[in-house]
C-alpha positions as CSV (number, residue, x, y, z in Angstrom):
1,M,0.0,0.0,0.0
2,K,1.3,3.4,-0.9
3,I,0.8,6.4,1.4
4,W,1.5,10.1,1.0
5,L,3.1,12.1,3.8
6,A,3.5,15.7,4.8
7,A,4.9,17.4,7.8
8,I,4.0,20.8,9.2
9,S,6.5,22.5,11.4
10,H,4.9,25.1,13.7
11,K,5.5,26.9,17.0
12,H,4.2,23.9,19.0
13,G,6.3,21.3,17.2
14,T,5.7,19.1,14.1
15,T,2.5,17.5,12.9
16,V,2.7,14.7,10.4
17,Y,-0.1,13.8,8.1
18,A,-0.5,10.6,6.2
19,A,-3.1,9.6,3.6
20,V,-3.8,6.9,1.0
21,S,-3.9,9.4,-1.8
22,R,-2.5,12.8,-2.6
23,D,-6.0,14.3,-2.9
24,R,-6.8,13.0,0.6
25,L,-3.6,14.4,1.9
26,I,-4.4,17.8,0.5
27,H,-7.9,17.5,2.0
28,E,-6.3,16.8,5.5
29,L,-3.9,19.8,5.1
30,Y,-6.8,22.0,4.1
31,G,-8.6,21.0,7.4
32,Y,-5.5,22.2,9.3
33,V,-5.3,25.5,7.3
34,Q,-9.1,26.0,7.8
35,S,-8.9,25.5,11.5
36,W,-5.9,27.8,12.1
37,W,-6.6,30.5,9.5
38,K,-8.7,32.9,11.7
39,Q,-6.3,32.7,14.6
40,E,-3.1,33.1,12.5
41,L,-4.4,35.5,9.9
42,P,-7.2,37.5,11.7
43,D,-7.1,40.3,9.1
44,D,-7.4,38.0,6.1
45,P,-10.8,36.4,5.4
46,F,-10.6,32.6,4.7
47,P,-10.7,32.0,1.0
48,D,-14.0,30.1,0.8
49,G,-14.5,28.6,-2.7
50,M,-10.8,28.5,-3.5
51,P,-9.5,25.0,-4.5
52,E,-8.2,23.2,-1.4
53,E,-4.6,23.0,-2.7
54,E,-4.5,26.7,-3.5
55,A,-5.8,27.6,0.0
56,V,-3.1,25.4,1.6
57,D,-0.4,27.0,-0.5
58,L,-1.7,30.5,0.3
59,Y,-1.7,29.9,4.0
60,F,1.9,28.8,4.0
61,E,2.9,31.7,1.8
62,K,1.4,34.1,4.3
63,I,2.7,32.4,7.5
64,D,6.5,32.7,7.7
65,Y,6.9,30.8,10.9
66,E,5.2,27.6,9.8
67,Y,6.5,25.2,7.1
68,L,4.9,22.5,5.0
69,E,7.1,19.7,3.7
70,F,5.8,17.0,1.4
71,I,7.5,13.7,1.8
72,D,7.4,11.6,-1.4
73,E,4.9,8.8,-1.8
74,T,6.1,5.9,0.3
75,E,5.4,2.2,0.3
76,L,4.0,1.0,3.6
77,A,6.2,-1.8,4.9
78,G,4.5,-5.2,5.1
79,S,1.5,-4.1,3.0
80,E,2.0,-6.5,0.1
């Protein structure tokens, strides 16, 4: 089984996300961005209607103290 991974480094540490598809990973990252947007960007309205991947990219462009790193697609050990 292949999984897709991403890590977000933020002021509280690092959060790692894993998903069974890239689209699902983006959706999970979008949930993170959506939940933190108002607190971290109080003067910028959340971009409702923007494609999820674009909203994720925009958030990390605006926040210079959080970093998103995509880890290449990985084969889950023992999943054959």
